[in-house]
Structure formats: structure tokens, C-alpha cells
C-alpha positions in Angstrom: -0.2 0.4 0.0 1.5 3.6 -1.0 2.2 5.7 1.9 1.0 8.3 0.4 -2.1 9.0 -1.4 -0.7 9.8 -4.8 -3.4 12.6 -6.0 -2.8 14.2 -2.2 0.1 15.5 -3.4 -1.6 18.1 -5.4 -4.6 20.0 -4.5 -7.1 17.8 -6.6 -9.8 20.4 -8.2 -11.6 20.0 -11.6 -13.8 21.9 -13.4 -17.2 21.7 -13.2 -19.2 23.8 -16.0 -22.9 25.7 -15.6 -25.2 24.3 -18.5 -28.6 25.8 -19.1 -30.0 22.5 -20.0 -29.1 18.9 -18.5 -32.4 17.2 -18.8 -33.1 14.7 -20.4 -30.2 13.3 -21.5 -31.4 13.4 -25.6 -30.9 17.8 -25.0 -28.8 17.8 -22.7 -25.7 20.3 -23.1 -23.2 18.2 -21.1 -20.3 18.4 -23.8 -16.6 17.7 -24.3 -15.9 20.3 -21.8 -17.4 18.7 -19.3 -15.0 15.7 -19.2 -13.0 15.1 -16.3 -9.8 14.1 -16.5 -8.9 10.5 -16.7 -6.9 10.0 -13.3 -7.8 5.7 -12.1 -4.1 5.1 -13.8 -2.2 7.5 -10.4 -4.3 5.3 -8.2 -3.3 2.0 -10.0 -6.4 0.5 -10.8 -8.0 -0.2 -14.0 -9.1 3.0 -16.1 -12.3 2.0 -17.1 -14.6 5.0 -17.0 -15.4 8.2 -18.6 -17.3 10.3 -16.4 -18.6 14.4 -17.8 -20.5 16.5 -15.0 -22.1 19.7 -15.7 -24.3 22.1 -13.3 -26.9 24.8 -12.5 -29.2 25.6 -10.3 -31.2 22.8 -10.6 -29.0 20.7 -9.4 -26.1 18.2 -11.2 -25.3 16.0 -13.9 -23.2 12.9 -14.6 -23.2 10.9 -17.9 -20.7 7.8 -17.4 -19.2 5.2 -19.3 -17.7 2.4 -18.3 -16.3 -0.7 -20.9 -13.9 -3.8 -20.5 -16.2 -5.6 -18.3 -17.5 -9.2 -18.1 -20.6 -11.0 -17.4 -23.3 -9.5 -16.0 -24.3 -6.7 -13.9 -25.1 -7.4 -10.2 -27.4 -4.4 -9.1 -29.3 -5.1 -5.6 -31.2 -1.9 -4.6 -31.4 -2.6 -1.0 -27.7 -3.4 -1.2 -26.3 -0.3 -2.4 -22.7 -0.7 -1.0 -22.1 -3.7 -2.7 -24.4 -3.2 -6.3 -21.9 -2.7 -9.5 -22.3 0.6 -10.9 -21.2 4.2 -10.2 -20.8 5.1 -7.2 -20.8 8.9 -5.6 -19.7 10.4 -2.8 -20.8 14.4 -3.0 -20.1 17.2 -0.1 -21.7 20.2 -0.9 -20.4 22.6 2.1 -16.8 21.0 2.2 -14.6 21.6 4.9 -11.5 19.8 3.6 -10.6 19.1 7.5 -13.2 16.4 8.8 -12.3 12.9 8.1 -16.3 12.4 8.7 -18.7 12.7 6.7 -21.6 15.0 8.1 -24.9 15.9 6.9 -24.0 17.8 3.8 -22.7 14.3 1.9 -24.4 12.4 0.7 -23.2 8.8 -1.3 -25.7 7.5 -4.2 -25.6 4.6 -6.2 -26.2 4.7 -9.8 -27.3 1.6 -10.5 -27.5 0.8 -14.4 -30.1 -2.0 -13.7 -32.0 -3.7 -10.9 -35.1 -1.1 -11.0 -38.6 -1.5 -11.1 -41.1 -4.8 -10.3 -38.8 -6.2 -13.3 -35.3 -5.6 -12.0 -34.8 -4.0 -15.2 -34.6 -0.5 -14.7 -32.3 1.9 -13.8 -31.7 3.7 -10.8 -30.5 5.8 -8.1 -30.0 4.8 -3.9 -28.6 6.3 -1.2 -25.9 4.2 0.3 -23.7 4.5 3.4 -21.2 6.3 4.8 -19.3 4.5 7.9 -18.2 6.5 10.2 -20.6 10.0 9.5 -20.9 11.9 12.7 -24.6 13.3 11.4 -26.5 11.2 8.3 -27.6 12.8 5.5 -31.5 13.1 5.3 -33.0 10.4 3.6 -33.3 11.2 -0.5 -36.4 12.2 -1.1 -38.8 11.0 -3.9 -38.1 12.3 -7.7 -35.1 13.4 -6.5 -32.5 12.2 -8.9 -33.6 10.8 -12.7 -31.6 8.2 -14.3 -31.4 7.0 -17.9 -28.9 3.8 -18.9 -28.0 1.1 -21.4 -26.0 -2.2 -21.1 -23.5 -2.8 -23.7 -21.4 -5.8 -24.5 -18.7 -5.4 -22.4 -19.9 -2.6 -20.0 -23.0 0.1 -19.2 -23.6 4.0 -20.4 -25.8 6.3 -18.0 -26.9 9.6 -17.8 -28.5 11.2 -14.2 -29.8 13.7 -12.9 -29.3 14.8 -9.4 -31.8 17.7 -8.0 -30.9 20.3 -5.3 -33.4 17.8 -3.6 -31.0 14.7 -4.0 -28.0 17.2 -2.3 -28.6 18.8 1.4 -27.5 21.6 1.7 -27.0 22.2 -2.4 -27.0 26.2 -2.5 -24.1 27.3 -5.4 -23.6 30.8 -5.2 -23.0 30.4 -1.4 -20.9 27.1 -1.8 -19.6 27.0 -5.1 -17.2 24.2 -4.4 -18.6 20.3 -3.9 -16.5 17.6 -2.6 -16.5 14.9 -4.9 -15.3 11.2 -5.4 -16.5 8.6 -7.7 -16.0 4.7 -8.5 -17.3 1.9 -10.4 -18.1 -0.9 -8.5 -17.9 -4.4 -10.0 -18.8 -8.4 -8.5 -15.8 -9.4 -10.8 -13.4 -6.7 -10.5 -13.8 -5.2 -7.4 -14.4 -1.5 -6.0 -11.8 0.6 -8.6 -11.8 4.2 -7.2 -11.3 7.6 -9.6 -8.7 9.5 -7.5 -6.9 6.9 -5.0 -5.6 4.1 -4.3 -7.9 0.9 -3.4 -6.6 0.9 0.4 -7.3 4.2 1.2 -10.2 5.4 3.4 -12.4 7.4 0.8 -15.7 5.5 1.6 -15.5 7.2 4.2 -13.0 10.4 4.7 -14.1 13.3 2.6 -10.3 14.7 3.1 -9.2 12.3 0.6 -12.2 13.4 -2.0 -11.2 15.5 -5.0 -12.9 19.1 -5.4 -15.4 20.0 -8.0 -15.6 23.9 -8.9 -19.0 24.9 -10.4 -17.5 27.1 -13.1 -19.7 29.3 -15.0 
């Protein structure tokens, strides 16, 4: 295990551009300028994810494409922490000092399948952050929207997280977000984007990157 997280040797601040329209995906203004740099190689994990982000006053949009997987997906909305998909950690009021998540921190599992009556629809589920000092409020109904499709070696998804899904969301007052993402796969395990797998990124906000809500 590395003694130092390679990504922590510099302040990892990523730009999240403002876009007028973010939902539905067919009309979204997410473009190439919204793509985040692929930094999984710094963490020594397989680089499988293309991730784009954008924001406006109504919320945060995510577009993700994962390739290089095998087999079918294991997505269980009742067990979100272990389900295959894209997992996000978001802090709307990051302090940069506390090693424990608080009420303005939210973990969301974006599952490409597993929802609906036939368990074949994508779904966004709130997941638990270990060792929280104070739990975030429950995820309201209709606070997050998602579309996805599976591919021969992975999946693609678009999601829109409304302000109601993000406790403390106020871009004018707090234009920075704590942000972390990981791909979870039953065969490959948990593949973090910005830190080695051995680091406590599942629970420690100081290991997360920062999204700058830019205009």
C-alpha cells in the first residue's frame, strides 16, 4: 500500500461547467468540456470510466461510460453499497478538514439495472457512508433521475441529481463540492477514480477531490 495517496500530492480541483440544460439526456448540453480527466492510473486501478459532469441551479448532471467489464451486472437496490454501478460521494459544504462525513455529505449508487418491477430499470439509491458524524436526510422521491443502457462489455448512464437530492445545495453560497467516484463491479471489485483502493475514501472526505462549479 502506498504511504501517500499520489493524488494528495497536489490539490485535485476539477472543473464542473454550468450548462443551461441538463435533462433529459437527449437534450442535455453536456459536451466534451464537461469530461473529467481520467486519473485512475495514478491510483493503480484499471482505467475503465469516462465521466462528465455539469451543473446549473437545479442540480448536478452525470454522464458515465464504463467499458472493459465481463459477465452480467449485479445490482440490488436493497444492497446499494455492494451493487455494481457508479458510486458517488458528494459534499455540498466541504471543509477540507474533517475525516468524517456529516449531514451535507451524500453517497449515491447509480445502478444501471436492478430497479422497477422487473428489476431491469436503472435506479439511483442512497447508500451508507461509514463512520458519519451525522447522517444526511433521506433521499426524497423523484429527487434523482437516471437513464442507462447496458453494452457487451459495460454500461452507459446519464443521471440528474436535483437540489433536493443534495443536502445543502447552494451554488451561490458554496460553489465548491467535495466529490469522489468509484466503479463497483463484482468481478473487479471497487475501482476508485482519485485514490488507491487501500485508502479510506469510502468514509473520509479529506481523500475526495473538489469540483469547482464554474460559469
